C-alpha positions as CSV (number, residue, x, y, z in Angstrom):
1,M,121.9,91.1,79.1
2,R,123.1,89.1,81.7
3,R,126.6,88.2,79.8
4,A,126.9,92.5,79.4
5,V,126.1,92.8,83.0
6,G,128.9,89.9,83.6
7,F,131.6,91.6,81.2
8,V,130.8,95.1,83.3
9,L,131.1,93.9,86.9
10,L,134.8,91.7,86.1
11,S,136.0,94.8,84.0
12,I,134.9,96.7,87.1
13,T,136.4,94.0,89.7
14,L,139.9,93.7,87.9
15,A,140.3,97.9,87.5
16,S,139.9,98.0,90.8
17,T,142.4,95.5,92.1
18,L,144.6,97.6,89.7
19,R,144.4,100.6,91.3
20,A,144.8,99.4,94.7
21,Q,147.7,97.0,94.4
22,G,149.8,99.0,92.1
23,K,151.7,95.7,91.2
24,F,149.8,93.7,89.0
25,P,150.4,93.2,85.9
26,P,153.9,92.1,86.3
27,D,156.0,93.9,84.1
28,S,157.2,90.7,82.2
29,F,155.5,87.6,81.7
30,T,156.8,83.6,82.0
31,N,155.7,80.6,80.4
32,L,154.1,81.4,78.0
33,K,153.9,78.3,75.5
34,V,151.0,79.3,73.6
35,L,149.8,83.0,73.4
36,P,152.9,85.4,71.9
37,K,155.8,85.8,74.7
38,N,155.6,89.8,74.0
39,I,152.6,90.2,74.0
40,G,151.1,93.6,75.3
41,K,149.8,93.9,79.4
42,Q,146.4,95.1,78.7
43,E,146.5,92.7,75.4
44,L,147.3,90.2,77.9
45,I,144.2,91.2,80.8
46,A,142.4,91.2,77.7
47,T,142.6,87.7,76.9
48,M,141.8,86.6,80.3
49,R,139.0,88.1,80.4
50,G,137.8,87.2,77.5
51,F,138.5,83.1,78.7
52,A,136.4,83.9,81.0
53,L,133.7,85.2,79.9
54,G,133.6,82.6,77.4
55,L,133.6,79.5,80.4
56,G,131.7,81.5,82.9
57,V,134.9,81.3,85.4
58,R,137.4,83.5,87.3
59,C,141.3,83.5,87.5
60,T,141.6,80.3,90.0
61,Y,139.7,78.4,87.4
62,C,142.5,78.5,85.8
63,H,145.1,79.9,87.7
64,V,147.1,78.8,91.5
65,G,145.6,81.2,94.1
66,R,142.8,81.3,96.7
67,E,139.3,83.3,95.4
68,G,138.9,86.7,96.1
69,A,142.5,87.4,96.9
70,P,144.4,90.0,95.6
71,L,145.9,89.3,92.0
72,D,149.4,89.8,93.3
73,S,149.2,86.8,95.4
74,L,148.2,84.7,92.5
75,K,150.1,82.1,91.2
76,F,150.4,82.7,87.1
77,A,153.0,81.0,85.7
78,S,152.2,77.5,87.5
79,D,151.0,75.1,86.0
80,D,149.6,73.1,88.8
81,K,146.5,73.1,87.8
82,R,144.7,71.1,84.8
83,T,142.5,73.1,83.6
84,K,145.7,76.1,82.7
85,R,147.1,72.7,81.1
86,A,143.7,71.9,79.1
87,A,143.3,75.8,78.7
88,R,146.9,75.4,75.8
89,V,145.9,73.2,73.7
90,M,141.6,73.8,73.5
91,M,143.6,78.1,72.6
92,D,146.3,75.2,70.2
93,M,142.8,73.9,69.0
94,V,141.4,77.4,68.1
95,K,144.2,78.3,66.5
96,H,144.5,75.5,63.7
97,I,141.1,75.8,63.4
98,N,140.9,79.2,62.4
99,E,144.5,79.7,60.7
100,E,144.4,76.0,58.6
101,H,140.6,74.3,59.0
102,L,139.0,77.2,57.8
103,A,141.1,78.7,55.1
104,D,140.8,75.1,53.4
105,V,136.9,75.5,53.4
106,P,135.7,76.9,49.7
107,S,134.6,80.6,48.4
108,R,134.4,81.0,51.6
109,P,132.2,84.5,52.1
110,E,133.6,87.0,54.3
111,P,133.1,88.3,56.9
112,H,134.9,85.0,57.9
113,V,133.4,83.1,60.7
114,V,135.9,82.1,63.1
115,V,135.8,79.6,66.3
116,K,136.4,81.3,69.8
117,C,136.0,79.9,73.3
118,E,132.5,80.8,73.9
119,T,131.9,78.9,70.0
120,C,131.4,76.0,72.2
121,H,131.6,76.5,75.7
122,R,129.1,79.6,75.6
123,G,129.4,80.6,79.0
124,V,130.1,76.8,80.9
125,A,133.2,75.2,81.5
126,R,132.0,72.0,80.4
127,P,130.8,72.7,77.1
128,R,128.6,69.1,77.3
129,L,124.9,69.6,75.2
130,L,122.0,69.5,76.8
131,T,121.1,65.9,75.5
132,D,124.5,65.1,77.2
133,E,124.5,66.8,80.6
134,L,121.0,65.0,81.2
135,A,122.3,61.9,79.9
136,L,125.2,61.6,82.6
137,Y,122.9,62.2,85.6
138,L,120.2,59.7,84.4
139,A,122.8,57.0,83.9
140,D,124.7,57.9,87.6
141,S,121.4,59.1,89.6
142,G,118.2,58.5,88.2
143,L,115.5,60.0,87.1
144,A,114.6,62.5,89.5
145,A,118.2,64.1,90.1
146,A,118.1,64.7,86.1
147,T,114.6,66.4,86.2
148,R,115.7,68.7,89.3
149,H,119.0,69.0,87.3
150,Y,116.9,70.2,84.3
151,R,115.3,73.0,86.4
152,E,119.2,74.3,88.3
153,L,120.0,74.7,84.6
154,R,116.9,76.4,83.6
155,D,116.5,78.6,86.1
156,R,120.8,79.9,86.7
157,Y,120.5,79.8,82.1
158,Y,117.8,80.5,80.5
159,G,117.5,82.9,78.0
160,S,121.6,82.9,78.1
161,E,123.3,80.7,75.4
162,A,124.6,78.3,77.6
163,Y,122.0,75.1,77.1
164,D,119.2,74.9,74.0
165,F,115.6,74.8,76.6
166,R,113.8,74.0,73.1
167,E,111.7,71.5,73.2
168,F,113.1,68.9,71.7
169,P,116.3,67.8,72.8
170,L,114.5,67.0,76.3
171,L,112.0,64.8,73.2
172,D,115.1,63.2,71.1
173,L,116.6,62.4,74.7
174,A,113.6,60.6,75.5
175,R,113.4,59.0,72.5
176,S,117.1,57.3,72.9
177,E,116.1,56.2,76.4
178,A,113.0,54.4,74.9
179,R,115.3,52.6,72.3
180,A,116.8,51.6,75.6
181,K,114.2,50.0,77.2
182,R,114.3,52.9,79.6
183,V,111.0,53.2,79.2
184,D,110.4,54.8,82.8
185,N,112.9,57.3,82.2
186,A,111.4,58.2,78.6
187,I,108.3,58.5,79.8
188,G,109.5,61.1,82.9
189,L,111.1,63.0,80.6
190,L,108.2,63.5,78.4
191,Q,106.7,64.9,81.9
192,L,109.0,67.7,82.6
193,A,108.8,68.4,78.4
194,A,105.5,68.7,79.4
195,E,105.1,70.8,82.4
196,F,107.2,73.5,80.2
197,F,105.6,73.7,76.9
198,P,101.7,72.5,77.6
199,N,100.7,73.2,74.5
200,S,102.6,71.6,72.1
201,G,101.6,68.7,69.8
202,M,104.7,66.9,69.7
203,T,105.2,65.6,73.1
204,P,102.3,63.4,73.4
205,A,102.8,62.4,70.0
206,A,106.6,62.0,71.0
207,K,104.6,60.0,74.3
208,G,101.9,57.4,72.3
209,D,104.8,55.9,70.0
210,I,106.5,54.7,72.7
211,Y,103.3,53.6,74.6
212,L,102.9,52.2,70.8
213,D,105.9,50.8,70.8
214,K,104.8,49.4,74.7
215,G,102.4,47.6,73.2
216,D,99.8,50.0,75.4
217,T,97.4,50.8,72.5
218,A,95.2,52.1,75.1
219,L,97.3,55.6,76.5
220,A,99.2,55.5,73.3
221,L,95.3,56.1,71.3
222,S,95.6,58.6,74.0
223,S,98.2,59.8,73.9
224,Y,98.3,60.4,70.0
225,R,94.2,62.4,70.6
226,E,95.5,64.2,72.6
227,A,98.6,65.7,70.4
228,L,96.2,66.0,68.0
229,A,93.6,68.4,70.1
230,K,96.6,70.4,70.8
231,D,97.6,70.6,67.0
232,S,95.6,69.1,64.4
233,T,98.7,69.7,61.4
234,M,99.9,66.5,62.5
235,G,99.2,64.1,59.4
236,F,101.6,61.7,61.1
237,V,99.9,61.5,63.9
238,R,96.3,61.4,62.5
239,T,97.5,58.1,60.7
240,R,98.2,56.9,63.5
241,V,94.8,57.3,65.1
242,Q,93.0,55.8,62.7
243,Q,95.1,52.5,62.1
244,L,94.1,51.9,65.6
245,T,90.5,52.7,65.3
246,S,90.7,50.5,62.6
247,G,92.2,47.8,63.2
248,A,95.4,47.9,60.8
249,P,99.0,47.5,61.9
250,K,99.6,49.7,64.2
251,R,103.2,50.8,62.3
252,P,102.5,52.4,58.7
């Protein structure tokens, strides 16, 4: 729904600007290096609109000019911005994937699936997975900043295609932090997961594994029992509880 509203607003804004100024688009285009040099005006505008929607950006993300200024004041032919130069590389990559690599897929079913900007970007300029985005914040700024950033991303993008806000990305990142011996980060991420997925047994089960690896059998056992209380079908957790309460080796 948000993407549809954004498309309508972008279309209205662009149309209003064109009517008001009567100078954009120009009669001819210069410095086209990937797009066809004889591309039509409407096709070019539609292509640029697709880029903007796919990346969740506006014209000035790639083109030189002041945000909110009339479109005829932007220097569309300029290559000064790195983002525009990078966009050319991305466009060329998409072209090769669709016309060469995907063409080699054996018995490719119809209709063909093709790669577009939004295939990777999903409405964000830097197409990182949620785990990668949070891992950067953990490394650069710590657990509190990463937790705050998760909440900000969830408030802004939940319900869109931008990030995977299911429980599993948080669990995977927590396990990765635990393997790196950053147990406090791991437990903090699991507490965050428990806040948003209070009825799931997977988060307390993961917490139990981390406590068990740490050697804290009491907290491990408590976490495993919490997991079973929420999901009694978790056989591997039941096995861990039996092992911990019977004096058997900690890991099967």
